[in-house]
Biopython code that builds the backbone (N, CA, C, O; Angstrom):
import numpy as np
from Bio.PDB.StructureBuilder import StructureBuilder

atoms = [
    (1, "UNK", "N", (0.835, -1.196, 0.000)),
    (1, "UNK", "CA", (0.000, 0.000, 0.000)),
    (1, "UNK", "C", (0.868, 1.243, 0.000)),
    (1, "UNK", "O", (1.949, 1.265, 0.589)),
    (2, "UNK", "N", (0.393, 2.253, -0.652)),
    (2, "UNK", "CA", (1.141, 3.492, -0.721)),
    (2, "UNK", "C", (0.205, 4.679, -0.828)),
    (2, "UNK", "O", (-1.018, 4.548, -0.783)),
    (3, "UNK", "N", (0.813, 5.820, -0.969)),
    (3, "UNK", "CA", (0.052, 7.063, -1.073)),
    (3, "UNK", "C", (0.230, 7.600, -2.478)),
    (3, "UNK", "O", (1.332, 7.604, -3.028)),
    (4, "UNK", "N", (-0.870, 8.051, -3.046)),
    (4, "UNK", "CA", (-0.814, 8.694, -4.361)),
    (4, "UNK", "C", (-1.270, 10.121, -4.185)),
    (4, "UNK", "O", (-2.324, 10.379, -3.604)),
    (5, "UNK", "N", (-0.475, 11.053, -4.688)),
    (5, "UNK", "CA", (-0.863, 12.462, -4.651)),
    (5, "UNK", "C", (-1.201, 12.891, -6.067)),
    (5, "UNK", "O", (-0.416, 12.703, -6.997)),
    (6, "UNK", "N", (-2.363, 13.460, -6.210)),
    (6, "UNK", "CA", (-2.787, 13.965, -7.524)),
    (6, "UNK", "C", (-3.255, 15.400, -7.320)),
    (6, "UNK", "O", (-4.178, 15.653, -6.546)),
    (7, "UNK", "N", (-2.631, 16.318, -8.000)),
    (7, "UNK", "CA", (-3.037, 17.716, -7.913)),
    (7, "UNK", "C", (-4.102, 17.961, -8.973)),
    (7, "UNK", "O", (-3.804, 18.016, -10.166)),
    (8, "UNK", "N", (-5.344, 18.108, -8.528)),
    (8, "UNK", "CA", (-6.432, 18.287, -9.486)),
    (8, "UNK", "C", (-6.959, 19.723, -9.502)),
    (8, "UNK", "O", (-7.982, 20.005, -10.124)),
    (9, "UNK", "N", (-6.259, 20.624, -8.818)),
    (9, "UNK", "CA", (-6.734, 22.010, -8.736)),
    (9, "UNK", "C", (-6.919, 22.634, -10.112)),
    (9, "UNK", "O", (-7.970, 23.210, -10.393)),
    (10, "UNK", "N", (-5.928, 22.527, -10.957)),
    (10, "UNK", "CA", (-6.015, 23.127, -12.291)),
    (10, "UNK", "C", (-7.135, 22.478, -13.093)),
    (10, "UNK", "O", (-7.880, 23.167, -13.790)),
    (11, "UNK", "N", (-7.255, 21.165, -12.998)),
    (11, "UNK", "CA", (-8.302, 20.465, -13.737)),
    (11, "UNK", "C", (-9.692, 20.875, -13.273)),
    (11, "UNK", "O", (-10.589, 21.059, -14.096)),
    (12, "UNK", "N", (-9.881, 21.023, -11.957)),
    (12, "UNK", "CA", (-11.205, 21.407, -11.467)),
    (12, "UNK", "C", (-11.505, 22.869, -11.802)),
    (12, "UNK", "O", (-12.651, 23.213, -12.092)),
    (13, "UNK", "N", (-10.496, 23.722, -11.765)),
    (13, "UNK", "CA", (-10.713, 25.115, -12.166)),
    (13, "UNK", "C", (-11.127, 25.178, -13.632)),
    (13, "UNK", "O", (-12.049, 25.914, -13.982)),
    (14, "UNK", "N", (-10.458, 24.416, -14.487)),
    (14, "UNK", "CA", (-10.815, 24.413, -15.905)),
    (14, "UNK", "C", (-12.209, 23.841, -16.102)),
    (14, "UNK", "O", (-12.986, 24.364, -16.900)),
    (15, "UNK", "N", (-12.531, 22.777, -15.387)),
    (15, "UNK", "CA", (-13.848, 22.164, -15.523)),
    (15, "UNK", "C", (-14.947, 23.154, -15.136)),
    (15, "UNK", "O", (-15.986, 23.214, -15.792)),
    (16, "UNK", "N", (-14.721, 23.929, -14.076)),
    (16, "UNK", "CA", (-15.684, 24.941, -13.654)),
    (16, "UNK", "C", (-15.879, 25.974, -14.760)),
    (16, "UNK", "O", (-17.004, 26.290, -15.148)),
    (17, "UNK", "N", (-14.762, 26.487, -15.254)),
    (17, "UNK", "CA", (-14.815, 27.470, -16.348)),
    (17, "UNK", "C", (-15.478, 26.878, -17.583)),
    (17, "UNK", "O", (-16.278, 27.547, -18.237)),
    (18, "UNK", "N", (-15.152, 25.626, -17.909)),
    (18, "UNK", "CA", (-15.681, 24.999, -19.107)),
    (18, "UNK", "C", (-17.206, 24.857, -19.032)),
    (18, "UNK", "O", (-17.894, 25.020, -20.040)),
    (19, "UNK", "N", (-17.727, 24.556, -17.850)),
    (19, "UNK", "CA", (-19.171, 24.490, -17.677)),
    (19, "UNK", "C", (-19.831, 25.832, -17.951)),
    (19, "UNK", "O", (-20.873, 25.903, -18.602)),
    (20, "UNK", "N", (-19.215, 26.890, -17.449)),
    (20, "UNK", "CA", (-19.726, 28.245, -17.681)),
    (20, "UNK", "C", (-19.602, 28.621, -19.155)),
    (20, "UNK", "O", (-20.521, 29.194, -19.740)),
    (21, "UNK", "N", (-18.468, 28.295, -19.738)),
    (21, "UNK", "CA", (-18.227, 28.610, -21.154)),
    (21, "UNK", "C", (-19.254, 27.927, -22.053)),
    (21, "UNK", "O", (-19.784, 28.538, -22.980)),
    (22, "UNK", "N", (-19.527, 26.658, -21.771)),
    (22, "UNK", "CA", (-20.507, 25.923, -22.580)),
    (22, "UNK", "C", (-21.912, 26.501, -22.405)),
    (22, "UNK", "O", (-22.677, 26.585, -23.366)),
    (23, "UNK", "N", (-22.246, 26.896, -21.181)),
    (23, "UNK", "CA", (-23.555, 27.504, -20.946)),
    (23, "UNK", "C", (-23.688, 28.797, -21.743)),
    (23, "UNK", "O", (-24.711, 29.039, -22.383)),
    (24, "UNK", "N", (-22.649, 29.624, -21.700)),
    (24, "UNK", "CA", (-22.691, 30.898, -22.427)),
    (24, "UNK", "C", (-22.813, 30.657, -23.921)),
    (24, "UNK", "O", (-23.567, 31.355, -24.600)),
    (25, "UNK", "N", (-22.088, 29.688, -24.439)),
    (25, "UNK", "CA", (-22.149, 29.398, -25.868)),
    (25, "UNK", "C", (-23.543, 28.898, -26.266)),
    (25, "UNK", "O", (-24.074, 29.268, -27.313)),
    (26, "UNK", "N", (-24.115, 28.061, -25.421)),
    (26, "UNK", "CA", (-25.432, 27.493, -25.701)),
    (26, "UNK", "C", (-26.543, 28.534, -25.589)),
    (26, "UNK", "O", (-27.502, 28.500, -26.360)),
    (27, "UNK", "N", (-26.424, 29.448, -24.646)),
    (27, "UNK", "CA", (-27.482, 30.436, -24.369)),
    (27, "UNK", "C", (-27.094, 31.855, -24.782)),
    (27, "UNK", "O", (-27.696, 32.824, -24.320)),
    (28, "UNK", "N", (-26.104, 31.976, -25.640)),
    (28, "UNK", "CA", (-25.567, 33.281, -26.029)),
    (28, "UNK", "C", (-26.649, 34.290, -26.410)),
    (28, "UNK", "O", (-26.624, 35.429, -25.943)),
    (29, "UNK", "N", (-27.577, 33.891, -27.234)),
    (29, "UNK", "CA", (-28.613, 34.815, -27.707)),
    (29, "UNK", "C", (-29.573, 35.256, -26.603)),
    (29, "UNK", "O", (-30.282, 36.251, -26.750)),
    (30, "UNK", "N", (-29.591, 34.512, -25.505)),
    (30, "UNK", "CA", (-30.460, 34.860, -24.370)),
    (30, "UNK", "C", (-29.727, 35.719, -23.341)),
    (30, "UNK", "O", (-30.331, 36.192, -22.379)),
    (31, "UNK", "N", (-28.431, 35.917, -23.547)),
    (31, "UNK", "CA", (-27.597, 36.637, -22.579)),
    (31, "UNK", "C", (-27.151, 38.003, -23.081)),
    (31, "UNK", "O", (-26.174, 38.560, -22.580)),
    (32, "UNK", "N", (-27.851, 38.539, -24.054)),
    (32, "UNK", "CA", (-27.462, 39.821, -24.633)),
    (32, "UNK", "C", (-28.229, 40.996, -24.045)),
    (32, "UNK", "O", (-27.910, 42.149, -24.336)),
    (33, "UNK", "N", (-29.218, 40.725, -23.237)),
    (33, "UNK", "CA", (-30.002, 41.788, -22.612)),
    (33, "UNK", "C", (-31.042, 41.176, -21.689)),
    (33, "UNK", "O", (-31.271, 39.966, -21.704)),
    (34, "UNK", "N", (-31.660, 42.016, -20.894)),
    (34, "UNK", "CA", (-32.679, 41.534, -19.965)),
    (34, "UNK", "C", (-33.946, 41.088, -20.686)),
    (34, "UNK", "O", (-34.632, 40.166, -20.243)),
    (35, "UNK", "N", (-34.245, 41.742, -21.787)),
    (35, "UNK", "CA", (-35.459, 41.465, -22.548)),
    (35, "UNK", "C", (-35.080, 41.227, -24.004)),
    (35, "UNK", "O", (-34.196, 41.893, -24.543)),
    (36, "UNK", "N", (-35.752, 40.277, -24.630)),
    (36, "UNK", "CA", (-35.549, 40.013, -26.054)),
    (36, "UNK", "C", (-34.609, 38.849, -26.307)),
    (36, "UNK", "O", (-33.452, 38.859, -25.887)),
    (37, "UNK", "N", (-35.129, 37.843, -27.002)),
    (37, "UNK", "CA", (-34.325, 36.679, -27.343)),
    (37, "UNK", "C", (-34.922, 36.018, -28.580)),
    (37, "UNK", "O", (-35.896, 36.532, -29.129)),
    (38, "UNK", "N", (-34.374, 34.900, -29.035)),
    (38, "UNK", "CA", (-34.884, 34.273, -30.252)),
    (38, "UNK", "C", (-36.362, 33.880, -30.209)),
    (38, "UNK", "O", (-36.979, 33.682, -31.256)),
    (39, "UNK", "N", (-36.933, 33.766, -29.010)),
    (39, "UNK", "CA", (-38.351, 33.391, -28.927)),
    (39, "UNK", "C", (-39.278, 34.597, -28.943)),
    (39, "UNK", "O", (-40.498, 34.436, -28.985)),
    (40, "UNK", "N", (-38.719, 35.802, -28.908)),
    (40, "UNK", "CA", (-39.547, 36.997, -28.974)),
    (40, "UNK", "C", (-38.836, 38.232, -28.465)),
    (40, "UNK", "O", (-38.039, 38.166, -27.529)),
    (41, "UNK", "N", (-39.136, 39.370, -29.097)),
    (41, "UNK", "CA", (-38.494, 40.634, -28.735)),
    (41, "UNK", "C", (-38.886, 41.112, -27.341)),
    (41, "UNK", "O", (-38.172, 41.914, -26.740)),
    (42, "UNK", "N", (-40.001, 40.634, -26.829)),
    (42, "UNK", "CA", (-40.462, 41.071, -25.509)),
    (42, "UNK", "C", (-40.305, 39.983, -24.438)),
    (42, "UNK", "O", (-40.832, 40.120, -23.335)),
    (43, "UNK", "N", (-39.589, 38.919, -24.759)),
    (43, "UNK", "CA", (-39.425, 37.806, -23.826)),
    (43, "UNK", "C", (-38.295, 38.091, -22.831)),
    (43, "UNK", "O", (-37.219, 38.538, -23.228)),
    (44, "UNK", "N", (-38.537, 37.834, -21.541)),
    (44, "UNK", "CA", (-37.505, 38.076, -20.526)),
    (44, "UNK", "C", (-36.424, 36.989, -20.539)),
    (44, "UNK", "O", (-36.665, 35.860, -20.967)),
    (45, "UNK", "N", (-35.245, 37.349, -20.069)),
    (45, "UNK", "CA", (-34.102, 36.433, -20.058)),
    (45, "UNK", "C", (-33.604, 36.101, -18.652)),
    (45, "UNK", "O", (-32.552, 35.478, -18.503)),
    (46, "UNK", "N", (-34.330, 36.500, -17.641)),
    (46, "UNK", "CA", (-33.850, 36.326, -16.272)),
    (46, "UNK", "C", (-33.434, 34.892, -15.955)),
    (46, "UNK", "O", (-32.429, 34.678, -15.277)),
    (47, "UNK", "N", (-34.193, 33.910, -16.435)),
    (47, "UNK", "CA", (-33.858, 32.533, -16.102)),
    (47, "UNK", "C", (-32.554, 32.066, -16.764)),
    (47, "UNK", "O", (-32.062, 30.977, -16.467)),
    (48, "UNK", "N", (-32.003, 32.882, -17.648)),
    (48, "UNK", "CA", (-30.725, 32.555, -18.274)),
    (48, "UNK", "C", (-29.565, 33.303, -17.629)),
    (48, "UNK", "O", (-28.490, 32.726, -17.465)),
    (49, "UNK", "N", (-29.744, 34.560, -17.260)),
    (49, "UNK", "CA", (-28.627, 35.300, -16.670)),
    (49, "UNK", "C", (-28.605, 35.258, -15.145)),
    (49, "UNK", "O", (-27.683, 35.795, -14.532)),
    (50, "UNK", "N", (-29.589, 34.638, -14.529)),
    (50, "UNK", "CA", (-29.603, 34.448, -13.088)),
    (50, "UNK", "C", (-28.348, 33.664, -12.691)),
    (50, "UNK", "O", (-28.148, 32.553, -13.182)),
    (51, "UNK", "N", (-27.502, 34.212, -11.820)),
    (51, "UNK", "CA", (-26.248, 33.530, -11.464)),
    (51, "UNK", "C", (-26.445, 32.114, -10.945)),
    (51, "UNK", "O", (-25.571, 31.268, -11.136)),
    (52, "UNK", "N", (-27.553, 31.838, -10.304)),
    (52, "UNK", "CA", (-27.783, 30.482, -9.796)),
    (52, "UNK", "C", (-27.826, 29.460, -10.924)),
    (52, "UNK", "O", (-27.474, 28.297, -10.724)),
    (53, "UNK", "N", (-28.255, 29.888, -12.105)),
    (53, "UNK", "CA", (-28.354, 28.973, -13.238)),
    (53, "UNK", "C", (-26.973, 28.658, -13.791)),
    (53, "UNK", "O", (-26.604, 27.490, -13.914)),
    (54, "UNK", "N", (-26.201, 29.700, -14.128)),
    (54, "UNK", "CA", (-24.907, 29.421, -14.747)),
    (54, "UNK", "C", (-23.872, 28.931, -13.750)),
    (54, "UNK", "O", (-22.959, 28.199, -14.132)),
    (55, "UNK", "N", (-23.984, 29.309, -12.494)),
    (55, "UNK", "CA", (-23.073, 28.753, -11.481)),
    (55, "UNK", "C", (-23.338, 27.255, -11.329)),
    (55, "UNK", "O", (-22.404, 26.466, -11.185)),
    (56, "UNK", "N", (-24.600, 26.873, -11.362)),
    (56, "UNK", "CA", (-24.943, 25.452, -11.253)),
    (56, "UNK", "C", (-24.341, 24.660, -12.406)),
    (56, "UNK", "O", (-23.849, 23.550, -12.199)),
    (57, "UNK", "N", (-24.370, 25.207, -13.609)),
    (57, "UNK", "CA", (-23.763, 24.509, -14.751)),
    (57, "UNK", "C", (-22.258, 24.354, -14.559)),
    (57, "UNK", "O", (-21.690, 23.315, -14.896)),
    (58, "UNK", "N", (-21.618, 25.380, -14.021)),
    (58, "UNK", "CA", (-20.186, 25.310, -13.743)),
    (58, "UNK", "C", (-19.905, 24.252, -12.677)),
    (58, "UNK", "O", (-18.960, 23.473, -12.802)),
    (59, "UNK", "N", (-20.729, 24.228, -11.633)),
    (59, "UNK", "CA", (-20.548, 23.242, -10.563)),
    (59, "UNK", "C", (-20.759, 21.813, -11.074)),
    (59, "UNK", "O", (-20.016, 20.905, -10.703)),
    (60, "UNK", "N", (-21.762, 21.616, -11.915)),
    (60, "UNK", "CA", (-22.014, 20.284, -12.469)),
    (60, "UNK", "C", (-20.820, 19.797, -13.280)),
    (60, "UNK", "O", (-20.464, 18.620, -13.221)),
    (61, "UNK", "N", (-20.208, 20.691, -14.029)),
    (61, "UNK", "CA", (-19.040, 20.336, -14.819)),
    (61, "UNK", "C", (-17.867, 19.960, -13.911)),
    (61, "UNK", "O", (-17.138, 19.011, -14.199)),
    (62, "UNK", "N", (-17.687, 20.699, -12.821)),
    (62, "UNK", "CA", (-16.598, 20.404, -11.885)),
    (62, "UNK", "C", (-16.845, 19.072, -11.168)),
    (62, "UNK", "O", (-15.910, 18.297, -10.968)),
    (63, "UNK", "N", (-18.079, 18.807, -10.786)),
    (63, "UNK", "CA", (-18.409, 17.530, -10.137)),
    (63, "UNK", "C", (-18.086, 16.363, -11.068)),
    (63, "UNK", "O", (-17.542, 15.344, -10.643)),
    (64, "UNK", "N", (-18.429, 16.528, -12.330)),
    (64, "UNK", "CA", (-18.127, 15.473, -13.306)),
    (64, "UNK", "C", (-16.624, 15.223, -13.376)),
    (64, "UNK", "O", (-16.180, 14.077, -13.430)),
    (65, "UNK", "N", (-15.841, 16.310, -13.376)),
    (65, "UNK", "CA", (-14.376, 16.166, -13.435)),
    (65, "UNK", "C", (-13.834, 15.514, -12.174)),
    (65, "UNK", "O", (-12.900, 14.716, -12.253)),
    (66, "UNK", "N", (-14.388, 15.829, -11.026)),
    (66, "UNK", "CA", (-13.957, 15.186, -9.784)),
    (66, "UNK", "C", (-14.230, 13.686, -9.848)),
    (66, "UNK", "O", (-13.443, 12.887, -9.339)),
    (67, "UNK", "N", (-15.340, 13.305, -10.470)),
    (67, "UNK", "CA", (-15.645, 11.887, -10.647)),
    (67, "UNK", "C", (-14.592, 11.175, -11.476)),
    (67, "UNK", "O", (-14.241, 10.028, -11.199)),
    (68, "UNK", "N", (-14.088, 11.861, -12.498)),
    (68, "UNK", "CA", (-13.018, 11.284, -13.324)),
    (68, "UNK", "C", (-11.788, 11.042, -12.465)),
    (68, "UNK", "O", (-11.162, 9.987, -12.563)),
    (69, "UNK", "N", (-11.434, 12.005, -11.627)),
    (69, "UNK", "CA", (-10.269, 11.848, -10.751)),
    (69, "UNK", "C", (-10.479, 10.699, -9.768)),
    (69, "UNK", "O", (-9.556, 9.929, -9.503)),
    (70, "UNK", "N", (-11.684, 10.585, -9.230)),
    (70, "UNK", "CA", (-11.961, 9.504, -8.287)),
    (70, "UNK", "C", (-11.846, 8.144, -8.975)),
    (70, "UNK", "O", (-11.371, 7.181, -8.372)),
    (71, "UNK", "N", (-12.276, 8.064, -10.225)),
    (71, "UNK", "CA", (-12.113, 6.807, -10.971)),
    (71, "UNK", "C", (-10.643, 6.490, -11.177)),
    (71, "UNK", "O", (-10.218, 5.349, -10.998)),
    (72, "UNK", "N", (-9.863, 7.498, -11.553)),
    (72, "UNK", "CA", (-8.431, 7.280, -11.787)),
    (72, "UNK", "C", (-7.699, 6.874, -10.517)),
    (72, "UNK", "O", (-6.715, 6.138, -10.575)),
    (73, "UNK", "N", (-8.169, 7.345, -9.379)),
    (73, "UNK", "CA", (-7.537, 7.014, -8.094)),
    (73, "UNK", "C", (-8.167, 5.776, -7.444)),
    (73, "UNK", "O", (-7.836, 5.416, -6.314)),
    (74, "UNK", "N", (-9.067, 5.145, -8.169)),
    (74, "UNK", "CA", (-9.764, 3.952, -7.665)),
    (74, "UNK", "C", (-10.468, 4.218, -6.331)),
    (74, "UNK", "O", (-10.484, 3.360, -5.449)),
    (75, "UNK", "N", (-11.039, 5.391, -6.197)),
    (75, "UNK", "CA", (-11.734, 5.726, -4.954)),
    (75, "UNK", "C", (-13.234, 5.935, -5.148)),
    (75, "UNK", "O", (-13.955, 6.224, -4.193)),
    (76, "UNK", "N", (-13.694, 5.789, -6.379)),
    (76, "UNK", "CA", (-15.125, 5.991, -6.654)),
    (76, "UNK", "C", (-15.946, 4.918, -5.943)),
    (76, "UNK", "O", (-15.672, 3.723, -6.049)),
    (77, "UNK", "N", (-16.959, 5.386, -5.218)),
    (77, "UNK", "CA", (-17.853, 4.472, -4.518)),
    (77, "UNK", "C", (-17.309, 3.858, -3.248)),
    (77, "UNK", "O", (-17.894, 2.910, -2.724)),
    (78, "UNK", "N", (-16.204, 4.376, -2.742)),
    (78, "UNK", "CA", (-15.595, 3.784, -1.541)),
    (78, "UNK", "C", (-15.843, 4.570, -0.280)),
    (78, "UNK", "O", (-15.448, 4.128, 0.799)),
    (79, "UNK", "N", (-16.481, 5.719, -0.374)),
    (79, "UNK", "CA", (-16.771, 6.526, 0.827)),
    (79, "UNK", "C", (-17.932, 5.907, 1.574)),
    (79, "UNK", "O", (-18.975, 5.608, 0.994)),
    (80, "UNK", "N", (-17.742, 5.721, 2.851)),
    (80, "UNK", "CA", (-18.829, 5.159, 3.671)),
    (80, "UNK", "C", (-19.219, 6.121, 4.754)),
    (80, "UNK", "O", (-20.115, 5.828, 5.546)),
]
sb = StructureBuilder()
sb.init_structure("model")
sb.init_model(0)
sb.init_chain("A")
sb.init_seg("    ")
for serial, (resi, resn, name, xyz) in enumerate(atoms, 1):
    if name == "N":
        sb.init_residue(resn, " ", resi, " ")
    sb.init_atom(name, np.array(xyz, "f"), 0.0, 1.0, " ", f" {name:<3s}", serial, name[0])
structure = sb.get_structure()
C-alpha cells in the first residue's frame, strides 16, 4: 500500500470554467439583454442570466471532473 498524490486544482478550475463557457455558448442569444431573445423581442431572459443557473452549470461540470479523478484514483464508490 502506498500514497498517491494527484493535484487536481487546475483540472477542477478548468472544468468549472468549461461548464460556464458551454452555458454561455449554448445560451448566447439569451444573454445579450434583460429582454428580447430568439423566442420573442419582448421575452424576458432572467432565467438565463440568473447567477444560480450558470453557477450550477459550472458546478455540475466540476463535479463530473472530480468523478473522473476519483475513478483514476480507484476511490469511486468507496466513501462510507
